[in-house]
C-alpha positions as a Markdown table, in Angstrom:
| # | Residue | x | y | z |
|---|---|---|---|---|
| 1 | Unk | -0.2 | 0.1 | 0.1 |
| 2 | Unk | 1.6 | 3.4 | -0.9 |
| 3 | Unk | 1.4 | 6.3 | 1.9 |
| 4 | Unk | -0.1 | 9.5 | 0.0 |
| 5 | Unk | 0.7 | 10.8 | 3.3 |
| 6 | Unk | 4.4 | 10.6 | 3.0 |
| 7 | Unk | 5.4 | 13.0 | 0.8 |
| 8 | Unk | 3.8 | 15.6 | 3.5 |
| 9 | Unk | 5.0 | 14.4 | 6.1 |
| 10 | Unk | 7.9 | 14.9 | 5.2 |
| 11 | Unk | 8.2 | 18.5 | 3.9 |
| 12 | Unk | 7.2 | 18.8 | 7.7 |
| 13 | Unk | 9.8 | 16.7 | 8.7 |
| 14 | Unk | 11.6 | 19.2 | 7.0 |
| 15 | Unk | 10.3 | 22.6 | 8.2 |
| 16 | Unk | 10.3 | 21.3 | 12.3 |
| 17 | Unk | 13.9 | 20.5 | 12.1 |
| 18 | Unk | 15.5 | 23.4 | 10.2 |
| 19 | Unk | 15.7 | 26.9 | 12.6 |
| 20 | Unk | 13.0 | 29.3 | 12.9 |
| 21 | Unk | 15.4 | 32.4 | 13.3 |
| 22 | Unk | 14.7 | 34.6 | 16.3 |
| 23 | Unk | 12.7 | 37.7 | 15.9 |
| 24 | Unk | 13.9 | 40.3 | 18.5 |
| 25 | Unk | 11.5 | 43.8 | 19.6 |
| 26 | Unk | 14.0 | 46.2 | 21.0 |
| 27 | Unk | 12.4 | 48.4 | 23.3 |
| 28 | Unk | 14.4 | 52.4 | 24.2 |
| 29 | Unk | 12.9 | 54.7 | 26.4 |
| 30 | Unk | 12.4 | 58.1 | 25.3 |
| 31 | Unk | 13.3 | 59.3 | 29.2 |
| 32 | Unk | 16.8 | 57.7 | 29.3 |
| 33 | Unk | 19.0 | 59.7 | 26.7 |
| 34 | Unk | 20.1 | 58.2 | 22.9 |
| 35 | Unk | 22.2 | 56.3 | 22.8 |
| 36 | Unk | 22.6 | 54.9 | 26.7 |
| 37 | Unk | 21.9 | 51.1 | 26.2 |
| 38 | Unk | 22.8 | 47.8 | 27.9 |
| 39 | Unk | 25.1 | 45.6 | 27.3 |
| 40 | Unk | 22.9 | 42.7 | 26.7 |
| 41 | Unk | 21.2 | 45.5 | 24.0 |
| 42 | Unk | 24.8 | 46.4 | 21.9 |
| 43 | Unk | 26.0 | 42.2 | 21.7 |
| 44 | Unk | 22.6 | 41.9 | 20.9 |
| 45 | Unk | 22.3 | 44.7 | 18.0 |
| 46 | Unk | 26.1 | 43.7 | 16.9 |
| 47 | Unk | 26.0 | 39.8 | 16.4 |
| 48 | Unk | 21.9 | 40.7 | 14.7 |
| 49 | Unk | 22.2 | 39.1 | 10.8 |
| 50 | Unk | 19.4 | 42.4 | 10.9 |
| 51 | Unk | 18.8 | 45.6 | 12.3 |
| 52 | Unk | 14.9 | 47.3 | 10.8 |
| 53 | Unk | 13.7 | 50.7 | 11.5 |
| 54 | Unk | 10.4 | 52.1 | 10.2 |
| 55 | Unk | 11.4 | 55.1 | 11.1 |
| 56 | Unk | 14.4 | 57.3 | 9.6 |
| 57 | Unk | 14.3 | 60.0 | 13.4 |
| 58 | Unk | 14.6 | 57.2 | 15.3 |
| 59 | Unk | 16.2 | 59.1 | 18.4 |
| 60 | Unk | 18.9 | 55.7 | 18.7 |
| 61 | Unk | 20.0 | 56.0 | 14.6 |
| 62 | Unk | 23.0 | 58.7 | 15.0 |
| 63 | Unk | 24.5 | 56.2 | 18.1 |
| 64 | Unk | 24.6 | 53.0 | 15.9 |
| 65 | Unk | 25.7 | 54.4 | 13.1 |
| 66 | Unk | 28.6 | 55.3 | 15.4 |
| 67 | Unk | 28.6 | 51.8 | 17.2 |
| 68 | Unk | 29.0 | 50.5 | 13.1 |
| 69 | Unk | 25.6 | 49.1 | 12.9 |
| 70 | Unk | 23.6 | 49.3 | 9.6 |
| 71 | Unk | 20.1 | 49.9 | 9.7 |
| 72 | Unk | 17.6 | 49.3 | 7.5 |
| 73 | Unk | 14.5 | 51.0 | 6.9 |
| 74 | Unk | 11.7 | 49.1 | 6.5 |
| 75 | Unk | 8.5 | 48.2 | 8.0 |
| 76 | Unk | 8.2 | 45.1 | 7.2 |
| 77 | Unk | 4.6 | 43.1 | 8.1 |
| 78 | Unk | 4.9 | 39.7 | 9.8 |
| 79 | Unk | 4.7 | 37.8 | 7.4 |
| 80 | Unk | 7.7 | 39.2 | 5.6 |
| 81 | Unk | 9.7 | 39.4 | 8.6 |
| 82 | Unk | 9.6 | 36.0 | 9.5 |
| 83 | Unk | 10.2 | 35.3 | 6.2 |
| 84 | Unk | 13.9 | 37.5 | 7.1 |
| 85 | Unk | 14.4 | 34.3 | 10.0 |
| 86 | Unk | 14.6 | 31.1 | 7.7 |
| 87 | Unk | 17.9 | 29.6 | 8.7 |
| 88 | Unk | 18.4 | 30.9 | 12.1 |
| 89 | Unk | 18.8 | 34.3 | 11.6 |
| 90 | Unk | 18.0 | 37.1 | 14.3 |
| 91 | Unk | 16.3 | 40.3 | 13.3 |
| 92 | Unk | 16.3 | 43.0 | 15.3 |
| 93 | Unk | 12.9 | 45.1 | 15.0 |
| 94 | Unk | 13.2 | 49.1 | 16.1 |
| 95 | Unk | 10.2 | 49.9 | 17.2 |
| 96 | Unk | 8.7 | 53.9 | 17.3 |
| 97 | Unk | 8.2 | 55.5 | 20.6 |
| 98 | Unk | 4.5 | 54.4 | 20.6 |
| 99 | Unk | 5.3 | 50.7 | 19.6 |
| 100 | Unk | 4.2 | 48.7 | 15.6 |
| 101 | Unk | 1.1 | 47.9 | 17.4 |
| 102 | Unk | 0.1 | 46.5 | 13.2 |
| 103 | Unk | 3.5 | 44.0 | 14.0 |
| 104 | Unk | 2.9 | 42.7 | 16.9 |
| 105 | Unk | -0.9 | 42.1 | 16.4 |
| 106 | Unk | 0.8 | 40.6 | 13.3 |
| 107 | Unk | 2.5 | 38.2 | 14.5 |
| 108 | Unk | 0.5 | 36.9 | 17.3 |
| 109 | Unk | -1.9 | 35.7 | 14.8 |
| 110 | Unk | 0.4 | 33.8 | 12.9 |
| 111 | Unk | 1.6 | 32.2 | 16.3 |
| 112 | Unk | -2.1 | 31.7 | 17.4 |
| 113 | Unk | -3.0 | 29.5 | 13.5 |
| 114 | Unk | -0.4 | 27.1 | 13.7 |
| 115 | Unk | 0.3 | 27.1 | 10.0 |
| 116 | Unk | 3.7 | 28.1 | 10.7 |
| 117 | Unk | 7.0 | 27.0 | 11.9 |
| 118 | Unk | 7.6 | 30.7 | 14.2 |
| 119 | Unk | 10.7 | 31.9 | 14.8 |
| 120 | Unk | 11.6 | 32.6 | 18.7 |
| 121 | Unk | 10.0 | 35.4 | 19.6 |
| 122 | Unk | 11.7 | 38.5 | 22.1 |
| 123 | Unk | 11.2 | 41.5 | 23.7 |
| 124 | Unk | 14.1 | 42.8 | 25.1 |
| 125 | Unk | 14.5 | 46.2 | 26.7 |
| 126 | Unk | 17.4 | 48.5 | 25.8 |
| 127 | Unk | 17.3 | 51.0 | 28.7 |
| 128 | Unk | 14.6 | 51.4 | 31.5 |
| 129 | Unk | 13.1 | 54.2 | 33.5 |
| 130 | Unk | 14.3 | 54.7 | 36.9 |
| 131 | Unk | 11.5 | 55.5 | 39.6 |
| 132 | Unk | 10.1 | 59.3 | 38.4 |
| 133 | Unk | 10.4 | 58.7 | 35.2 |
| 134 | Unk | 6.8 | 60.1 | 34.4 |
| 135 | Unk | 7.8 | 62.7 | 36.6 |
| 136 | Unk | 9.7 | 64.2 | 33.6 |
| 137 | Unk | 6.7 | 62.6 | 31.4 |
| 138 | Unk | 4.5 | 65.4 | 33.8 |
| 139 | Unk | 6.7 | 68.2 | 33.0 |
| 140 | Unk | 6.5 | 68.1 | 29.4 |
| 141 | Unk | 2.8 | 67.8 | 29.3 |
| 142 | Unk | 2.7 | 71.4 | 31.8 |
| 143 | Unk | 4.7 | 72.7 | 30.0 |
| 144 | Unk | 2.8 | 72.3 | 26.8 |
| 145 | Unk | -0.6 | 73.3 | 28.1 |
| 146 | Unk | 1.0 | 76.4 | 29.7 |
| 147 | Unk | 1.9 | 77.7 | 25.7 |
| 148 | Unk | -1.4 | 76.3 | 24.2 |
| 149 | Unk | -4.5 | 75.9 | 26.6 |
| 150 | Unk | -6.5 | 79.6 | 26.9 |
| 151 | Unk | -7.2 | 79.4 | 30.0 |
| 152 | Unk | -4.0 | 77.7 | 31.4 |
| 153 | Unk | -1.2 | 80.7 | 29.9 |
| 154 | Unk | -3.1 | 82.7 | 31.6 |
| 155 | Unk | -3.3 | 82.0 | 35.3 |
| 156 | Unk | -0.4 | 83.1 | 37.7 |
| 157 | Unk | 0.5 | 81.7 | 42.0 |
| 158 | Unk | -1.6 | 83.9 | 43.3 |
| 159 | Unk | -4.7 | 83.1 | 40.8 |
| 160 | Unk | -4.3 | 79.9 | 41.6 |
| 161 | Unk | -3.8 | 80.1 | 45.2 |
| 162 | Unk | -7.3 | 78.5 | 46.1 |
| 163 | Unk | -7.0 | 75.7 | 44.3 |
| 164 | Unk | -4.1 | 74.9 | 46.1 |
| 165 | Unk | -5.9 | 74.8 | 49.4 |
| 166 | Unk | -9.0 | 72.9 | 47.8 |
| 167 | Unk | -6.8 | 70.6 | 47.1 |
| 168 | Unk | -5.1 | 69.8 | 50.8 |
| 169 | Unk | -8.0 | 69.5 | 52.0 |
| 170 | Unk | -9.1 | 67.0 | 49.6 |
| 171 | Unk | -5.8 | 64.7 | 49.9 |
| 172 | Unk | -7.0 | 64.9 | 53.8 |
| 173 | Unk | -10.1 | 63.7 | 53.0 |
| 174 | Unk | -9.1 | 60.4 | 50.8 |
| 175 | Unk | -6.6 | 59.6 | 53.6 |
| 176 | Unk | -9.4 | 59.9 | 56.5 |
| 177 | Unk | -11.6 | 58.0 | 53.9 |
| 178 | Unk | -9.1 | 55.4 | 53.4 |
| 179 | Unk | -9.8 | 55.0 | 49.5 |
| 180 | Unk | -6.6 | 53.7 | 47.9 |
| 181 | Unk | -7.8 | 55.4 | 44.3 |
| 182 | Unk | -9.0 | 58.5 | 45.8 |
| 183 | Unk | -5.8 | 59.2 | 47.5 |
| 184 | Unk | -4.0 | 58.2 | 44.4 |
| 185 | Unk | -5.6 | 60.8 | 42.3 |
| 186 | Unk | -5.8 | 63.4 | 45.3 |
| 187 | Unk | -2.5 | 62.5 | 45.6 |
| 188 | Unk | -1.9 | 63.7 | 41.7 |
| 189 | Unk | -3.9 | 67.2 | 42.5 |
| 190 | Unk | -1.5 | 68.1 | 45.1 |
| 191 | Unk | 1.6 | 67.6 | 42.8 |
| 192 | Unk | -0.1 | 69.6 | 40.1 |
| 193 | Unk | 0.2 | 72.5 | 41.7 |
| 194 | Unk | 3.4 | 72.2 | 42.6 |
| 195 | Unk | 3.9 | 71.6 | 39.1 |
| 196 | Unk | 2.5 | 74.8 | 37.9 |
| 197 | Unk | 3.0 | 77.0 | 40.2 |
| 198 | Unk | 7.1 | 76.0 | 38.6 |
| 199 | Unk | 6.2 | 76.4 | 35.4 |
| 200 | Unk | 4.7 | 79.8 | 36.3 |
| 201 | Unk | 7.9 | 80.7 | 38.3 |
| 202 | Unk | 10.4 | 80.0 | 34.8 |
| 203 | Unk | 8.3 | 83.4 | 33.0 |
| 204 | Unk | 8.8 | 85.7 | 36.1 |
| 205 | Unk | 9.3 | 89.2 | 34.8 |
| 206 | Unk | 11.3 | 88.0 | 31.2 |
| 207 | Unk | 13.1 | 91.0 | 30.1 |
| 208 | Unk | 13.6 | 92.3 | 33.2 |
| 209 | Unk | 10.0 | 93.4 | 33.8 |
| 210 | Unk | 7.5 | 92.6 | 36.7 |
| 211 | Unk | 5.5 | 89.7 | 35.6 |
| 212 | Unk | 2.1 | 89.6 | 36.9 |
| 213 | Unk | 2.4 | 88.7 | 39.9 |
| 214 | Unk | 5.2 | 91.2 | 40.8 |
| 215 | Unk | 7.9 | 89.3 | 40.4 |
| 216 | Unk | 11.2 | 90.1 | 38.7 |
| 217 | Unk | 13.5 | 88.4 | 36.0 |
| 218 | Unk | 16.1 | 87.1 | 38.5 |
| 219 | Unk | 13.5 | 85.6 | 40.6 |
| 220 | Unk | 12.9 | 83.2 | 38.1 |
| 221 | Unk | 12.6 | 79.2 | 38.6 |
| 222 | Unk | 12.0 | 75.6 | 37.1 |
| 223 | Unk | 10.8 | 73.1 | 39.1 |
| 224 | Unk | 14.6 | 71.8 | 38.7 |
| 225 | Unk | 15.5 | 74.8 | 40.6 |
| 226 | Unk | 12.4 | 73.8 | 43.5 |
| 227 | Unk | 14.0 | 69.9 | 42.9 |
| 228 | Unk | 16.9 | 70.4 | 43.7 |
| 229 | Unk | 16.7 | 73.2 | 47.1 |
| 230 | Unk | 14.0 | 69.7 | 48.3 |
| 231 | Unk | 17.1 | 67.4 | 47.4 |
| 232 | Unk | 20.1 | 69.6 | 49.4 |
| 233 | Unk | 16.8 | 70.9 | 52.2 |
| 234 | Unk | 16.7 | 66.8 | 52.8 |
| 235 | Unk | 20.2 | 66.1 | 53.0 |
| 236 | Unk | 21.5 | 68.6 | 55.3 |
| 237 | Unk | 18.4 | 68.2 | 57.8 |
| 238 | Unk | 19.1 | 64.7 | 58.2 |
| 239 | Unk | 22.8 | 64.4 | 59.0 |
| 240 | Unk | 22.0 | 61.0 | 60.5 |
| 241 | Unk | 21.2 | 60.2 | 57.7 |
| 242 | Unk | 24.0 | 61.4 | 55.7 |
| 243 | Unk | 26.4 | 62.6 | 58.3 |
| 244 | Unk | 27.7 | 61.2 | 61.2 |
| 245 | Unk | 25.2 | 62.2 | 64.0 |
| 246 | Unk | 23.0 | 59.6 | 66.3 |
| 247 | Unk | 19.2 | 59.8 | 66.0 |
| 248 | Unk | 17.7 | 56.7 | 68.3 |
| 249 | Unk | 14.4 | 58.1 | 68.9 |
| 250 | Unk | 11.7 | 59.7 | 66.2 |
| 251 | Unk | 12.3 | 62.7 | 69.2 |
| 252 | Unk | 16.1 | 63.0 | 68.1 |
| 253 | Unk | 15.2 | 63.4 | 64.8 |
| 254 | Unk | 12.7 | 66.2 | 65.4 |
| 255 | Unk | 15.0 | 67.9 | 67.8 |
| 256 | Unk | 17.9 | 67.4 | 64.6 |
| 257 | Unk | 15.4 | 69.3 | 62.1 |
| 258 | Unk | 14.2 | 72.1 | 64.8 |
| 259 | Unk | 18.2 | 73.4 | 65.4 |
| 260 | Unk | 19.0 | 73.0 | 61.7 |
| 261 | Unk | 15.7 | 74.5 | 60.6 |
| 262 | Unk | 16.8 | 78.2 | 62.9 |
| 263 | Unk | 20.7 | 78.1 | 62.0 |
| 264 | Unk | 18.8 | 78.5 | 58.6 |
| 265 | Unk | 16.2 | 79.9 | 58.5 |
| 266 | Unk | 17.7 | 82.7 | 61.6 |
| 267 | Unk | 15.1 | 82.7 | 63.8 |
| 268 | Unk | 14.7 | 84.7 | 66.4 |
| 269 | Unk | 11.3 | 82.8 | 68.1 |
| 270 | Unk | 10.7 | 79.3 | 68.4 |
| 271 | Unk | 6.8 | 80.9 | 66.5 |
| 272 | Unk | 8.5 | 82.3 | 63.7 |
| 273 | Unk | 7.7 | 80.7 | 60.4 |
| 274 | Unk | 4.4 | 79.1 | 61.6 |
| 275 | Unk | 1.7 | 80.6 | 59.2 |
| 276 | Unk | -1.2 | 82.0 | 61.4 |
| 277 | Unk | -3.8 | 81.3 | 58.7 |
| 278 | Unk | -3.9 | 77.9 | 59.4 |
| 279 | Unk | -7.3 | 76.7 | 61.3 |
| 280 | Unk | -7.1 | 77.3 | 64.8 |
| 281 | Unk | -6.8 | 74.4 | 66.8 |
| 282 | Unk | -3.0 | 73.2 | 64.3 |
| 283 | Unk | -2.0 | 76.7 | 64.9 |
| 284 | Unk | -2.2 | 76.2 | 69.1 |
| 285 | Unk | -1.1 | 72.7 | 68.4 |
| 286 | Unk | 1.9 | 74.3 | 67.0 |
| 287 | Unk | 2.2 | 76.8 | 69.0 |
| 288 | Unk | 2.3 | 74.7 | 71.5 |
| 289 | Unk | 5.0 | 71.9 | 69.8 |
| 290 | Unk | 7.9 | 75.1 | 69.5 |
| 291 | Unk | 7.3 | 76.2 | 72.9 |
| 292 | Unk | 7.4 | 72.4 | 73.9 |
| 293 | Unk | 10.8 | 71.6 | 71.7 |
| 294 | Unk | 12.3 | 74.5 | 71.6 |
| 295 | Unk | 12.6 | 74.6 | 75.5 |
| 296 | Unk | 10.7 | 77.7 | 76.2 |
| 297 | Unk | 9.0 | 77.8 | 79.8 |
| 298 | Unk | 5.5 | 79.6 | 79.1 |
| 299 | Unk | 2.3 | 79.1 | 81.2 |
| 300 | Unk | -1.0 | 79.6 | 78.4 |
| 301 | Unk | -2.4 | 82.1 | 78.6 |
| 302 | Unk | -5.9 | 82.8 | 81.2 |
| 303 | Unk | -9.4 | 84.1 | 79.9 |
| 304 | Unk | -12.5 | 83.9 | 80.2 |
| 305 | Unk | -14.7 | 82.0 | 76.6 |
| 306 | Unk | -13.7 | 78.8 | 74.6 |
| 307 | Unk | -11.1 | 80.0 | 72.9 |
| 308 | Unk | -9.0 | 79.6 | 75.8 |
| 309 | Unk | -10.3 | 76.3 | 76.4 |
| 310 | Unk | -10.1 | 74.9 | 72.9 |
| 311 | Unk | -6.7 | 76.3 | 73.6 |
| 312 | Unk | -5.5 | 74.2 | 76.6 |
| 313 | Unk | -7.2 | 71.1 | 75.1 |
| 314 | Unk | -4.9 | 72.1 | 71.6 |
| 315 | Unk | -1.8 | 71.9 | 74.0 |
| 316 | Unk | -2.9 | 69.2 | 75.9 |
| 317 | Unk | -3.4 | 67.2 | 72.9 |
| 318 | Unk | 0.2 | 68.3 | 71.2 |
| 319 | Unk | 1.6 | 66.9 | 74.5 |
| 320 | Unk | 0.0 | 63.9 | 74.5 |
| 321 | Unk | 1.1 | 63.5 | 70.8 |
| 322 | Unk | -2.4 | 63.8 | 69.0 |
| 323 | Unk | -3.0 | 65.6 | 66.4 |
| 324 | Unk | -6.2 | 67.6 | 67.9 |
| 325 | Unk | -7.4 | 69.3 | 64.0 |
| 326 | Unk | -7.5 | 65.6 | 62.9 |
| 327 | Unk | -9.4 | 64.6 | 66.1 |
| 328 | Unk | -11.9 | 67.0 | 65.7 |
| 329 | Unk | -11.9 | 66.1 | 62.1 |
| 330 | Unk | -12.8 | 62.5 | 62.9 |
| 331 | Unk | -15.0 | 63.4 | 66.0 |
| 332 | Unk | -16.7 | 65.5 | 63.8 |
| 333 | Unk | -17.5 | 62.8 | 61.0 |
| 334 | Unk | -18.8 | 60.7 | 62.9 |
| 335 | Unk | -21.4 | 63.5 | 64.2 |
| 336 | Unk | -22.4 | 63.8 | 60.8 |
| 337 | Unk | -22.6 | 60.2 | 60.0 |
| 338 | Unk | -25.2 | 60.3 | 63.3 |
| 339 | Unk | -26.9 | 62.8 | 61.7 |
| 340 | Unk | -27.5 | 61.2 | 59.0 |
| 341 | Unk | -28.9 | 58.4 | 60.5 |
| 342 | Unk | -31.3 | 60.0 | 61.9 |
| 343 | Unk | -32.4 | 61.5 | 58.7 |
| 344 | Unk | -33.0 | 57.7 | 58.1 |
| 345 | Unk | -30.4 | 57.8 | 55.7 |
| 346 | Unk | -27.2 | 55.5 | 54.6 |
| 347 | Unk | -23.5 | 57.0 | 55.4 |
| 348 | Unk | -21.8 | 58.7 | 52.4 |
| 349 | Unk | -20.5 | 55.9 | 50.4 |
| 350 | Unk | -22.6 | 53.3 | 50.7 |
């Protein structure tokens, strides 16, 4: 009996024995300087049989040329790319910044069909984002919005001040609610205020003229100046982390912090720098805390009325390690829920 399935079986065996090669998608981060690639990425590029890139303006190309790597400007479909790997060849593809959805979808369809002997498919990151890399995106987006948005482009420090207060209170509410998604969003809104104000500050008093907020050119600064000053402050105020000072308890750390601030600010009084516009309970607790940690022996003022009673309660709470503002807010929220229950209503969020 003749086995008619023989030729087909032989073809399948031949296909299976032939090396299928390797397709590598080499991705890079636009947040990392072009040309800064991992060692495995450079090894792959030098060893590859072909390197393909559909974008002649790809930021990595000048550095690949300097390294002697030949790049072909092609945008093959999935079938063509698989065929290019025949005989065990390695083909590297440099996708653009947005990737190549058409190619990856096509390769996925071929692999799922079961009708094609697929080469090995690999994704190799040539560079990685460092922690905080998305902050660079935020700065770029804020810059464009500031330039092109009719509302954003007209805002000033003074005009935005109220939003900073609102966002801070919304952040506190998210913390009290314990909602992680809400917390993440509100932290972003607070961060937006920082980046927004820093972007406005870059334009302060162009050509030496006063800006809308009365700034002059010498007062201009950027988000990098803000971050740089903060880094310097954190290092300077944590000598127990970045220096030789010793701090075994949170109280030791607080003492370091207060001493360093006093030297930096050259304050005459422990009360200097306390914003008197903050809520009353928080203000009273802050004053009591500064007096206590500063070693200023002073009796609470006595007088008639609820204000002096609240002052005494706030000072007592601070001495016991309790934030009176937070404590009162928690009690007020419980009171709100009791009112709603009396009205026959569910608690907010239910």
